[in-house]
C-alpha positions as a LaTeX table, in Angstrom:
\begin{tabular}{lrrr}
\hline
Residue & $x$ (\AA) & $y$ (\AA) & $z$ (\AA) \\
\hline
Met1 & $-19.11$ & 273.65 & $-135.77$ \\
Trp2 & $-20.75$ & 270.72 & $-134.06$ \\
Gly3 & $-19.80$ & 269.36 & $-130.61$ \\
Ala4 & $-20.71$ & 266.55 & $-128.94$ \\
Gly5 & $-23.69$ & 267.63 & $-127.45$ \\
Ala6 & $-25.42$ & 269.09 & $-130.64$ \\
Leu7 & $-24.43$ & 265.86 & $-132.82$ \\
Arg8 & $-25.88$ & 263.75 & $-130.26$ \\
Ala9 & $-29.28$ & 265.51 & $-130.41$ \\
His10 & $-28.93$ & 265.12 & $-134.37$ \\
Leu11 & $-27.72$ & 261.41 & $-134.23$ \\
Leu12 & $-31.32$ & 261.18 & $-132.27$ \\
Ala13 & $-33.24$ & 263.48 & $-134.38$ \\
Ala14 & $-32.28$ & 262.07 & $-137.65$ \\
Arg15 & $-32.69$ & 258.55 & $-136.35$ \\
Leu16 & $-29.24$ & 257.91 & $-136.92$ \\
Ala17 & $-28.94$ & 256.45 & $-133.41$ \\
Gly18 & $-31.43$ & 255.88 & $-130.79$ \\
Val19 & $-34.71$ & 254.15 & $-132.06$ \\
Val20 & $-33.57$ & 253.54 & $-135.69$ \\
Ala21 & $-35.31$ & 252.05 & $-138.83$ \\
Thr22 & $-33.89$ & 248.87 & $-138.98$ \\
Ser23 & $-36.62$ & 246.45 & $-137.45$ \\
Arg24 & $-35.50$ & 243.71 & $-134.91$ \\
Glu25 & $-36.97$ & 241.36 & $-137.34$ \\
Glu26 & $-34.34$ & 242.37 & $-139.67$ \\
Ser27 & $-31.44$ & 242.04 & $-137.50$ \\
Leu28 & $-32.43$ & 238.92 & $-135.89$ \\
Arg29 & $-32.89$ & 237.39 & $-139.54$ \\
Ser30 & $-28.93$ & 238.42 & $-140.12$ \\
Tyr31 & $-27.81$ & 237.11 & $-136.98$ \\
Arg32 & $-29.47$ & 233.75 & $-137.72$ \\
Leu33 & $-27.84$ & 233.72 & $-141.44$ \\
Phe34 & $-24.44$ & 234.80 & $-140.04$ \\
Ala35 & $-24.58$ & 231.84 & $-137.45$ \\
Ala36 & $-25.35$ & 229.55 & $-140.36$ \\
Arg37 & $-22.15$ & 231.44 & $-142.14$ \\
Asp38 & $-24.31$ & 232.31 & $-145.01$ \\
Pro39 & $-21.64$ & 234.23 & $-147.55$ \\
Arg40 & $-24.50$ & 236.82 & $-148.10$ \\
Val41 & $-24.35$ & 237.93 & $-144.45$ \\
Leu42 & $-20.30$ & 237.23 & $-144.04$ \\
Ile43 & $-19.70$ & 239.83 & $-146.86$ \\
Gly44 & $-15.91$ & 239.14 & $-146.67$ \\
Ile45 & $-15.28$ & 237.71 & $-143.33$ \\
Asp46 & $-14.14$ & 234.53 & $-142.33$ \\
Pro47 & $-14.85$ & 234.10 & $-138.79$ \\
Glu48 & $-12.18$ & 232.38 & $-136.56$ \\
Arg49 & $-14.63$ & 230.52 & $-134.63$ \\
Gly50 & $-18.44$ & 229.79 & $-134.60$ \\
Trp51 & $-20.66$ & 232.43 & $-133.59$ \\
Gly52 & $-24.22$ & 231.43 & $-132.16$ \\
Met53 & $-27.34$ & 233.49 & $-131.97$ \\
Gly54 & $-26.88$ & 234.39 & $-128.40$ \\
Glu55 & $-23.27$ & 235.17 & $-128.87$ \\
Leu56 & $-24.12$ & 237.52 & $-131.66$ \\
Ile57 & $-26.97$ & 239.44 & $-129.72$ \\
Gly58 & $-24.44$ & 239.76 & $-126.91$ \\
Leu59 & $-21.96$ & 241.48 & $-128.98$ \\
Met60 & $-24.32$ & 243.45 & $-130.99$ \\
Ala61 & $-25.67$ & 244.86 & $-127.61$ \\
Glu62 & $-22.39$ & 245.79 & $-126.40$ \\
Arg63 & $-21.12$ & 247.20 & $-129.79$ \\
Cys64 & $-24.35$ & 248.98 & $-130.95$ \\
Gly65 & $-26.72$ & 249.14 & $-128.01$ \\
Val66 & $-29.49$ & 246.66 & $-129.06$ \\
Ser67 & $-31.62$ & 244.73 & $-126.76$ \\
Ala68 & $-29.81$ & 241.67 & $-125.06$ \\
Asp69 & $-33.12$ & 239.82 & $-124.79$ \\
Pro70 & $-33.33$ & 237.30 & $-127.20$ \\
Gly71 & $-36.89$ & 237.38 & $-126.38$ \\
His72 & $-37.35$ & 240.55 & $-128.04$ \\
Val73 & $-38.29$ & 239.89 & $-131.33$ \\
Ser74 & $-40.15$ & 242.63 & $-132.96$ \\
Gly75 & $-40.18$ & 246.28 & $-133.41$ \\
His76 & $-37.50$ & 248.90 & $-134.07$ \\
Asp77 & $-34.04$ & 248.20 & $-133.11$ \\
Val78 & $-32.14$ & 250.96 & $-130.90$ \\
Ile79 & $-28.36$ & 252.21 & $-131.15$ \\
Asp80 & $-26.78$ & 253.61 & $-128.08$ \\
Pro81 & $-25.81$ & 257.27 & $-129.42$ \\
Gly82 & $-22.91$ & 257.34 & $-127.06$ \\
Leu83 & $-21.49$ & 254.35 & $-128.73$ \\
Thr84 & $-21.91$ & 256.13 & $-131.93$ \\
Leu85 & $-20.10$ & 259.21 & $-130.94$ \\
Ala86 & $-17.33$ & 257.21 & $-128.88$ \\
Ala87 & $-16.70$ & 255.51 & $-132.63$ \\
Leu88 & $-16.89$ & 258.62 & $-134.14$ \\
Asp89 & $-14.21$ & 260.30 & $-132.27$ \\
Ala90 & $-11.96$ & 257.27 & $-132.74$ \\
Phe91 & $-12.94$ & 257.29 & $-136.55$ \\
Ala92 & $-11.49$ & 260.79 & $-136.34$ \\
Glu93 & $-8.46$ & 260.17 & $-134.23$ \\
Arg94 & $-7.81$ & 257.38 & $-137.22$ \\
Leu95 & $-7.91$ & 260.10 & $-139.88$ \\
Ala96 & $-5.84$ & 262.38 & $-138.20$ \\
Glu97 & $-3.20$ & 259.71 & $-138.21$ \\
Val98 & $-3.32$ & 258.77 & $-141.37$ \\
Ala99 & $-3.18$ & 262.57 & $-142.53$ \\
Gly100 & $-0.53$ & 263.09 & $-140.58$ \\
Arg101 & 1.71 & 260.47 & $-142.48$ \\
Arg102 & 0.29 & 261.68 & $-146.05$ \\
Ala103 & $-0.39$ & 258.18 & $-146.37$ \\
Pro104 & $-2.40$ & 256.12 & $-148.89$ \\
Val105 & $-5.95$ & 255.62 & $-148.57$ \\
Leu106 & $-8.81$ & 254.06 & $-150.54$ \\
Leu107 & $-12.65$ & 254.91 & $-149.89$ \\
Gly108 & $-15.39$ & 252.56 & $-151.16$ \\
Thr109 & $-19.21$ & 252.47 & $-150.69$ \\
Gly110 & $-21.67$ & 249.67 & $-151.16$ \\
His111 & $-24.58$ & 252.51 & $-150.08$ \\
Pro112 & $-23.74$ & 255.20 & $-152.76$ \\
His113 & $-27.41$ & 256.56 & $-152.82$ \\
Arg114 & $-26.85$ & 257.74 & $-149.03$ \\
Leu115 & $-23.13$ & 257.76 & $-147.98$ \\
Leu116 & $-21.44$ & 258.81 & $-151.24$ \\
Gly117 & $-21.18$ & 262.40 & $-149.96$ \\
Phe118 & $-19.86$ & 261.38 & $-146.32$ \\
Tyr119 & $-17.07$ & 259.68 & $-147.91$ \\
Ala120 & $-16.53$ & 262.30 & $-150.91$ \\
Asp121 & $-16.17$ & 264.85 & $-148.16$ \\
Leu122 & $-13.46$ & 262.63 & $-146.37$ \\
Ala123 & $-11.93$ & 261.81 & $-149.62$ \\
Asp124 & $-11.24$ & 265.75 & $-150.25$ \\
Ala125 & $-10.02$ & 266.79 & $-146.62$ \\
Leu126 & $-7.32$ & 263.63 & $-146.84$ \\
Ser127 & $-6.27$ & 264.52 & $-150.46$ \\
Ala128 & $-6.06$ & 268.13 & $-149.33$ \\
Ala129 & $-3.87$ & 266.90 & $-146.51$ \\
Gly130 & $-1.78$ & 265.33 & $-149.03$ \\
Cys131 & $-3.10$ & 261.85 & $-148.72$ \\
Ala132 & $-3.10$ & 260.10 & $-152.17$ \\
Val133 & $-6.86$ & 259.03 & $-152.45$ \\
Leu134 & $-6.22$ & 255.72 & $-154.67$ \\
Thr135 & $-8.72$ & 254.80 & $-157.60$ \\
Pro136 & $-7.33$ & 251.32 & $-158.68$ \\
Ala137 & $-9.22$ & 249.14 & $-161.44$ \\
Gln138 & $-11.16$ & 252.08 & $-162.58$ \\
Gly139 & $-13.50$ & 250.57 & $-165.13$ \\
Leu140 & $-12.81$ & 246.97 & $-164.41$ \\
Cys141 & $-16.05$ & 244.62 & $-164.49$ \\
Val142 & $-16.90$ & 242.75 & $-161.03$ \\
Asp143 & $-19.77$ & 239.57 & $-161.41$ \\
Ile144 & $-21.55$ & 239.46 & $-158.21$ \\
Thr145 & $-24.20$ & 237.32 & $-157.18$ \\
Thr146 & $-27.57$ & 238.95 & $-156.22$ \\
Arg147 & $-30.99$ & 237.62 & $-155.43$ \\
Phe148 & $-31.62$ & 238.20 & $-159.11$ \\
Gly149 & $-28.70$ & 235.70 & $-160.02$ \\
Leu150 & $-25.14$ & 236.74 & $-161.31$ \\
Arg151 & $-24.95$ & 240.42 & $-162.43$ \\
Thr152 & $-22.03$ & 242.39 & $-164.18$ \\
Tyr153 & $-21.07$ & 245.76 & $-162.44$ \\
Asn154 & $-18.19$ & 248.22 & $-163.59$ \\
Leu155 & $-15.96$ & 249.43 & $-160.61$ \\
Asp156 & $-16.08$ & 253.51 & $-160.79$ \\
Tyr157 & $-15.10$ & 256.25 & $-158.73$ \\
Val158 & $-16.90$ & 259.54 & $-157.99$ \\
Arg159 & $-14.76$ & 262.16 & $-156.21$ \\
Gly160 & $-12.33$ & 259.52 & $-154.73$ \\
Val161 & $-15.05$ & 257.13 & $-153.68$ \\
Ala162 & $-15.21$ & 253.61 & $-155.13$ \\
Leu163 & $-18.74$ & 252.23 & $-155.94$ \\
Val164 & $-20.08$ & 249.90 & $-158.78$ \\
Arg165 & $-22.69$ & 250.71 & $-161.31$ \\
Glu166 & $-24.61$ & 248.68 & $-164.01$ \\
Pro167 & $-22.82$ & 248.56 & $-167.42$ \\
Gly168 & $-23.90$ & 251.50 & $-169.81$ \\
Pro169 & $-24.22$ & 255.01 & $-170.11$ \\
Val170 & $-24.32$ & 256.83 & $-166.76$ \\
Ser171 & $-28.07$ & 257.80 & $-166.37$ \\
Ser172 & $-29.59$ & 259.91 & $-163.85$ \\
Gly173 & $-31.29$ & 256.54 & $-162.34$ \\
Arg174 & $-27.92$ & 255.27 & $-162.06$ \\
Ala175 & $-25.65$ & 258.28 & $-161.19$ \\
Thr176 & $-24.78$ & 257.43 & $-157.58$ \\
Gly177 & $-24.38$ & 253.43 & $-158.67$ \\
Ala178 & $-25.79$ & 250.17 & $-156.99$ \\
His179 & $-26.25$ & 249.10 & $-153.76$ \\
Thr180 & $-24.04$ & 245.98 & $-152.78$ \\
His181 & $-22.79$ & 244.19 & $-149.71$ \\
Ser182 & $-20.27$ & 242.12 & $-152.18$ \\
Pro183 & $-16.51$ & 242.27 & $-151.01$ \\
Leu184 & $-15.77$ & 241.31 & $-154.53$ \\
Pro185 & $-15.32$ & 245.14 & $-155.77$ \\
Val186 & $-12.77$ & 245.84 & $-153.04$ \\
Arg187 & $-10.85$ & 242.55 & $-153.71$ \\
Val188 & $-10.58$ & 243.76 & $-157.12$ \\
Ala189 & $-9.15$ & 247.19 & $-156.53$ \\
Leu190 & $-6.89$ & 246.09 & $-154.01$ \\
Ala191 & $-5.44$ & 243.13 & $-156.50$ \\
Ala192 & $-5.27$ & 245.86 & $-159.34$ \\
Ala193 & $-3.28$ & 248.24 & $-156.62$ \\
Ala194 & $-0.78$ & 245.51 & $-156.07$ \\
Glu195 & $-0.35$ & 244.33 & $-159.63$ \\
Ala196 & 0.26 & 247.95 & $-160.60$ \\
Gly197 & 3.53 & 248.21 & $-158.28$ \\
Gly198 & 2.29 & 251.44 & $-156.99$ \\
Pro199 & 0.95 & 252.44 & $-153.73$ \\
Val200 & $-1.57$ & 250.33 & $-151.77$ \\
Pro201 & $-3.64$ & 251.95 & $-149.23$ \\
Glu202 & $-2.65$ & 251.73 & $-145.68$ \\
Leu203 & $-6.39$ & 252.43 & $-144.61$ \\
Val204 & $-9.49$ & 251.40 & $-146.37$ \\
Ile205 & $-12.62$ & 253.26 & $-145.21$ \\
Gly206 & $-16.16$ & 252.33 & $-146.27$ \\
Asp207 & $-19.07$ & 250.09 & $-145.33$ \\
His208 & $-20.36$ & 246.48 & $-145.85$ \\
Gly209 & $-18.02$ & 244.22 & $-148.20$ \\
Trp210 & $-15.28$ & 247.34 & $-148.65$ \\
Val211 & $-14.39$ & 246.97 & $-144.91$ \\
Cys212 & $-15.04$ & 243.18 & $-144.60$ \\
Gly213 & $-13.36$ & 242.46 & $-147.55$ \\
Ala214 & $-10.27$ & 244.74 & $-146.83$ \\
Gly215 & $-9.76$ & 243.83 & $-143.36$ \\
Gln216 & $-10.10$ & 239.73 & $-143.99$ \\
Leu217 & $-7.27$ & 240.61 & $-146.84$ \\
Gly218 & $-4.53$ & 242.06 & $-143.86$ \\
Phe219 & $-5.49$ & 245.78 & $-144.68$ \\
Glu220 & $-6.61$ & 248.03 & $-141.98$ \\
Ala221 & $-10.27$ & 248.96 & $-142.37$ \\
Ile222 & $-12.72$ & 251.21 & $-140.63$ \\
Gly223 & $-16.20$ & 252.21 & $-141.69$ \\
Leu224 & $-19.87$ & 252.26 & $-140.74$ \\
Ala225 & $-22.38$ & 249.81 & $-139.90$ \\
Asp226 & $-26.15$ & 249.12 & $-138.93$ \\
Thr227 & $-27.44$ & 246.82 & $-136.62$ \\
Asp228 & $-28.47$ & 244.08 & $-139.38$ \\
Asp229 & $-24.87$ & 244.21 & $-140.43$ \\
Pro230 & $-22.91$ & 241.69 & $-137.80$ \\
Ala231 & $-20.00$ & 241.04 & $-139.89$ \\
Leu232 & $-18.49$ & 244.38 & $-139.25$ \\
Phe233 & $-18.54$ & 244.04 & $-135.70$ \\
Val234 & $-17.68$ & 240.34 & $-135.37$ \\
Gly235 & $-14.50$ & 241.42 & $-137.47$ \\
Glu236 & $-13.67$ & 244.45 & $-134.92$ \\
Ala237 & $-14.44$ & 241.84 & $-132.06$ \\
Glu238 & $-11.91$ & 239.46 & $-133.96$ \\
Gly239 & $-9.34$ & 241.85 & $-134.72$ \\
Val240 & $-9.78$ & 241.81 & $-138.49$ \\
Val241 & $-11.84$ & 245.36 & $-138.76$ \\
Ser242 & $-10.18$ & 248.32 & $-137.03$ \\
Leu243 & $-12.91$ & 250.08 & $-136.18$ \\
Val244 & $-16.68$ & 250.47 & $-136.52$ \\
Val245 & $-19.23$ & 253.14 & $-135.85$ \\
Pro246 & $-22.76$ & 252.05 & $-135.07$ \\
Leu247 & $-25.42$ & 253.82 & $-137.11$ \\
Asp248 & $-28.36$ & 253.60 & $-139.32$ \\
Asp249 & $-26.59$ & 253.23 & $-142.83$ \\
Ala250 & $-29.88$ & 254.19 & $-144.93$ \\
Val251 & $-31.34$ & 257.48 & $-144.02$ \\
Arg252 & $-30.93$ & 260.78 & $-146.36$ \\
Ser253 & $-27.87$ & 261.27 & $-147.57$ \\
Ala254 & $-27.88$ & 265.06 & $-146.10$ \\
Tyr255 & $-28.41$ & 263.84 & $-142.42$ \\
Tyr256 & $-24.63$ & 262.71 & $-142.73$ \\
Arg257 & $-23.44$ & 266.22 & $-143.33$ \\
Pro258 & $-23.01$ & 266.80 & $-139.56$ \\
Leu259 & $-21.31$ & 263.96 & $-139.10$ \\
Thr260 & $-18.84$ & 264.90 & $-141.62$ \\
Arg261 & $-18.32$ & 268.27 & $-140.01$ \\
Tyr262 & $-17.70$ & 266.72 & $-136.64$ \\
Val263 & $-15.20$ & 264.05 & $-137.60$ \\
Leu264 & $-12.94$ & 266.44 & $-139.66$ \\
Asn265 & $-12.97$ & 269.08 & $-137.05$ \\
Arg266 & $-12.08$ & 266.09 & $-134.47$ \\
Ala267 & $-9.31$ & 265.20 & $-136.88$ \\
Cys268 & $-8.10$ & 268.97 & $-137.84$ \\
Leu269 & $-8.41$ & 268.58 & $-141.19$ \\
Ser270 & $-10.20$ & 271.31 & $-143.53$ \\
Gln271 & $-13.59$ & 270.50 & $-145.58$ \\
\hline
\end{tabular}
């Protein structure tokens, strides 16, 4: 059983919070690009107003715990573990509400190498509680612009969690899918669900473009985000995204298991 004290210690030891691997330089670069409305960093969010560098740093300090000093331009970023724990509690509360209504859900990740297990365990628990874990548009192609140019991926599902893969047989090197920030996969999935005439998700759970893309389309969306992903926190501040948990989203996959146990216990869901 993982209580708040034990989980706080784990967050710090695993560097999910506290001093994290994400550098201040990376975060500031993302804030500059977001302020310039670069779509690579907007990842599906269309901000209602302009966000300057000072406002973004202030917001990220408030929501994540990073330094509010614009003169702090190097070193590692910091996430306040208290903010992470509070967001995980709210995350668990939202899961419990959805499970209580047996509402349909959609889960997807742009970080399958790290976060697939976290979301898959949530999908298993929600399914056991009677929620329909949706898998729309499985196998459809999604064209995503990357730093290497336009690439075509296939939308796939692993244990109820959406991800994208490069076309071709699933080899050991591609077994867990590709990393992406794009909102296009969730747009394709949600459009397919609507066109099929069946259920659409009452809640979308994920990261990166899965949260931002769904929230911008009017779906309730919750998820995880690092200090260099300002779009999710801006979306939360503007009411487009319902909830964001600040944490490092690229540590070893095993380090997220205690978070899963904590959230499912708080939500009174079996794992």
